[in-house]
C-alpha positions in Angstrom: -10.3 20.8 13.3 -7.3 22.4 11.8 -6.5 26.1 11.3 -8.0 26.8 7.9 -5.6 29.6 7.2 -2.4 27.6 8.1 -3.1 24.0 7.2 -0.7 21.4 8.5 -0.7 19.2 5.4 1.6 16.5 6.7 -0.7 15.9 9.7 -3.8 16.0 7.4 -2.2 13.5 5.1 -1.3 11.2 8.0 -4.9 11.3 9.2 -6.2 10.7 5.7 -3.9 7.7 5.2 -5.1 6.2 8.5 -8.7 6.5 7.4 -7.9 5.1 4.0 -6.0 2.1 5.4 -9.1 1.3 7.5 -11.1 0.5 4.3 -8.9 -2.5 3.6 -11.0 -5.3 1.9 -13.7 -3.0 0.7 -14.3 -2.7 -3.0 -12.6 -4.6 -5.8 -9.8 -3.9 -8.3 -11.0 -3.2 -11.9 -10.7 -6.4 -13.9 -12.6 -5.5 -17.1 -9.3 -4.3 -18.4 -7.1 -7.3 -17.6 -3.9 -5.3 -17.2 -5.5 -3.3 -14.4 -6.4 -6.4 -12.4 -2.7 -6.9 -11.5 -2.6 -3.8 -9.2 -1.9 -4.4 -5.5 -5.3 -4.0 -3.9 -3.9 -2.7 -0.7 -1.7 0.0 -2.2 -2.4 3.6 -1.1 -0.7 6.9 -1.8 -1.7 10.6 -1.4 -0.1 13.9 -2.3 -0.7 17.6 -2.0 0.9 20.4 -4.2 0.1 23.9 -2.9 -0.1 27.0 -5.1 2.9 28.3 -3.1 5.1 25.5 -4.4 5.0 23.1 -1.4 4.7 19.4 -2.0 3.8 16.7 0.5 3.0 13.0 0.2 2.3 9.8 2.2 2.3 6.1 1.5 2.8 5.0 -2.1 2.6 8.6 -3.4 5.5 8.2 -5.9 4.4 4.9 -7.3 3.1 5.2 -10.9 -0.4 3.8 -11.6 -2.7 3.8 -14.6 -4.5 7.2 -14.5 -7.3 6.1 -16.8 -10.2 8.6 -16.7 -8.1 11.2 -14.8 -6.5 11.9 -18.1 -9.9 13.2 -19.4 -9.4 16.3 -17.3 -6.1 17.1 -19.1 -7.4 16.3 -22.6 -10.4 18.7 -21.9 -8.2 21.4 -20.6 -5.9 21.3 -23.6 -8.7 21.1 -26.1 -10.2 24.2 -24.6 -6.9 26.0 -24.3 -5.9 25.4 -27.9 -9.4 26.3 -29.3 -9.5 29.5 -31.2 -13.2 30.1 -30.3 -12.9 29.7 -26.6 -14.2 26.2 -26.7 -17.6 27.1 -28.3 -17.2 24.5 -31.0 -16.3 21.8 -28.5 -19.3 22.5 -26.3 -21.6 22.1 -29.3 -20.4 18.5 -29.6 -20.5 17.6 -25.9 -22.7 18.7 -23.0 -22.0 19.7 -19.4 -24.7 17.8 -17.5 -24.4 14.8 -15.3 -25.4 11.6 -17.1 -26.9 9.6 -14.2 -25.7 6.5 -16.1 -22.5 4.4 -16.0 -19.5 6.0 -17.6 -19.6 3.6 -20.6 -23.3 3.7 -21.2 -24.7 3.9 -24.7 -28.3 4.7 -23.6 -28.5 8.5 -23.9 -26.5 8.8 -27.2 -29.4 7.5 -29.3 -32.0 9.8 -27.9 -29.6 12.8 -27.8 -28.4 12.4 -31.4 -24.8 11.5 -30.7 -24.1 14.4 -28.3 -22.6 13.0 -25.1 -23.9 14.4 -21.8 -20.5 15.6 -20.5 -16.8 15.4 -21.3 -15.9 12.9 -18.5 -18.1 9.9 -19.5 -16.4 7.8 -22.1 -18.5 9.0 -25.0 -17.8 12.7 -24.1 -14.0 12.0 -23.7 -14.0 10.4 -27.2 -15.4 13.7 -28.6 -12.8 15.7 -26.7 -10.0 13.5 -27.9 -11.2 13.9 -31.5 -11.2 17.7 -31.2 -7.8 17.7 -29.6 -6.5 15.4 -32.4 -7.8 18.0 -34.9 -6.1 20.8 -33.0 -2.7 19.2 -32.4 -2.4 16.2 -34.8 -1.3 14.1 -31.8 -3.9 14.1 -29.0 -2.3 11.6 -26.7 1.1 13.1 -27.3 -0.2 16.5 -26.3 -1.5 15.1 -23.0 1.7 13.3 -22.3 3.8 16.4 -23.1 1.7 18.5 -20.8 1.9 16.0 -17.9 5.7 15.7 -18.3 6.3 19.4 -18.3 4.0 20.2 -15.4 5.2 17.3 -13.3 8.8 17.7 -14.2 8.9 14.0 -14.9 10.3 13.3 -18.4 9.9 9.6 -18.0 6.1 9.7 -17.6 4.6 7.8 -20.5 1.8 5.6 -21.8 2.0 2.0 -20.6 1.8 0.0 -23.8 0.6 -3.1 -22.1 -2.4 -1.3 -20.6 -3.2 0.5 -23.8 -3.1 -2.8 -25.8 -5.3 -4.4 -23.2 -7.8 -1.6 -23.4 -7.9 -1.8 -27.2 -8.3 -5.6 -27.1 -11.3 -5.3 -24.8 -12.7 -2.0 -25.9 -15.7 -3.2 -27.8 -18.1 -0.8 -26.0 -15.8 2.2 -26.5 -15.6 1.3 -30.2 -19.4 1.1 -30.3 -19.7 4.5 -28.7 -17.2 6.0 -31.1 -19.0 4.6 -34.2 -22.4 5.7 -32.9 -21.0 9.2 -32.4 -19.4 9.2 -35.8 -22.7 8.1 -37.4 -24.2 11.4 -36.1 -21.4 13.4 -37.6 -19.9 14.3 -34.3 -16.3 13.0 -34.9 -13.9 14.7 -37.3 -11.2 12.0 -37.4 -11.4 8.3 -38.2 -12.8 6.2 -35.4 -9.7 4.1 -35.2 -7.5 7.2 -34.8 -9.7 8.6 -32.1 -9.7 5.3 -30.2 -6.0 4.9 -30.5 -5.3 8.3 -28.9 -8.0 7.8 -26.3 -6.6 4.5 -25.1 -3.0 6.0 -25.1 -3.8 8.9 -22.9 -6.0 6.8 -20.5 -3.1 4.3 -20.2 -0.6 6.9 -19.0 1.2 5.7 -15.9 1.7 8.5 -13.3 2.0 8.9 -9.6 0.1 11.0 -7.1 3.1 13.3 -7.1 3.0 13.7 -10.9 -0.8 14.3 -10.9 -0.9 17.0 -8.2 1.9 18.9 -9.9 0.2 18.6 -13.3 -3.3 19.4 -12.0 -2.3 22.4 -9.8 -2.9 24.8 -12.8 -6.6 24.5 -11.8 -5.8 25.5 -8.2 -3.9 28.5 -9.7 -6.9 29.4 -11.8 -5.3 28.5 -15.1 -1.6 29.3 -14.5 1.0 26.7 -15.3 4.0 25.7 -13.3 6.3 28.1 -15.1 4.0 31.0 -14.5 2.5 31.2 -18.0 -1.3 31.1 -18.4 -2.8 28.0 -20.0 -6.3 29.4 -19.8 -8.3 32.3 -18.4 -9.5 32.3 -14.8 -13.1 32.0 -16.1 -12.2 28.9 -18.2 -10.5 27.3 -15.2 -13.6 28.0 -13.1 -15.8 26.3 -15.7 -13.6 23.2 -15.8 -13.7 23.0 -12.0 -17.5 23.3 -12.2 -17.8 20.4 -14.6 -15.4 18.4 -12.5 -17.7 18.9 -9.5 -20.9 17.9 -11.2 -19.6 15.2 -13.6 -16.1 14.2 -12.6 -16.8 11.0 -10.5 -19.1 9.1 -12.9 -22.7 8.8 -11.6 -21.6 9.2 -8.0 -20.8 12.9 -8.4 -23.5 13.9 -6.0 -22.1 11.6 -3.3 -18.6 12.9 -3.9 -19.7 16.5 -3.6 -21.6 15.5 -0.4 -18.6 13.8 1.2 -15.6 15.6 -0.2 -16.9 18.9 -1.4 -14.3 19.5 -4.1 -14.0 19.4 -7.9 -12.5 16.0 -8.7 -11.8 13.5 -11.4 -11.6 9.8 -10.7 -10.3 6.9 -12.8 -10.8 3.1 -12.6 -7.0 2.8 -12.0 -7.9 4.0 -8.5 -6.7 7.6 -8.6 -8.8 10.6 -7.7 -7.4 14.1 -8.4 -9.2 16.9 -6.6 -8.8 20.7 -6.6 -8.9 23.2 -3.7 -9.2 26.4 -5.8 -6.7 29.0 -4.7 -4.9 26.5 -2.4 -3.8 23.2 -3.7 -4.2 20.1 -5.8 -4.7 16.8 -4.0 -4.4 13.2 -5.4 -5.2 10.0 -3.6 -4.9 6.5 -5.0 -6.1 3.1 -4.0 -7.0 0.3 -6.5 -10.1 -1.0 -4.9 -13.2 0.5 -6.4 -16.8 1.0 -5.4 -19.8 0.1 -7.6 -19.6 3.5 -9.4 -15.9 2.9 -10.3 -14.4 5.3 -7.7 -11.6 4.3 -5.3 -12.9 3.5 -1.9 -9.6 4.4 -0.2 -9.1 7.6 -2.2 -12.6 9.0 -1.6 -12.3 8.2 2.1 -8.9 9.9 2.3 -10.2 13.0 0.6 -13.4 13.0 2.7 -11.1 12.9 5.8 -8.9 15.7 4.6 -11.7 18.1 3.8 -13.6 17.2 7.0 -10.6 17.8 9.2 -9.4 20.9 7.4 -12.8 22.5 6.8 -11.7 23.3 3.3 -14.2 22.7 0.5 -15.9 24.8 -2.2 -19.0 25.0 0.1 
């Protein structure tokens, strides 16, 4: 067990990497988006950015990968931050409860009248993207700009090959969007919403980029430059939804093993928040049945177990 008050992050990352490497061969790389199937299945990286400005990494922590659903955290934060009503309007169009179904399921939309269960399943993220598009006129551009500024990486961008691959094979997402629109829960044309949704999901970023960009939640809403993106209460609420809904229908298992708010993506990344301390991102392309990275979850489990740091 480490000293909780004076964590040795390099040592923790070394131990987490060893645990992650031991999962070699478990899980499979996402292949329903063909461009993602080309990822090296044995790649692994992990990074920590503390609220005090320290940055640590191991393995392939500076290698860009497709962030996929991790982008939903940032689109939600921006939609809430830019809302003039504190997000009240957005929350009328999307819920805050775990779905208990796969991230691309259509099942609940019909019985719940086009209101997605939460902002991190695909249906909910489409509604959030729609609202951000209305607020900014360029939803995906707003997400990219935020990521670039917070990470200090001006080259961070959407991978056009991945975005095109998602659009070509995005029949279920299109079905979700049209169904939501049929209930009057989209304000922009379906094609526009889908274009921006695919573009922010297809952003390529590294563990380094993501911990720097996500650290505003560890700082309770304060950006890298010291300005406030959102109130402490709003940051708390995003962390709460991350904990209950951020890792698809395995959020309970993630809370049990890792004990942190986190958002995963089928590109293999998982961004987690230690409120008041740090942002942590781990990446490994092999996924479990729920769509979460086997190596990344194992690494985060190891880090919180050894450090004793969690929200519980």
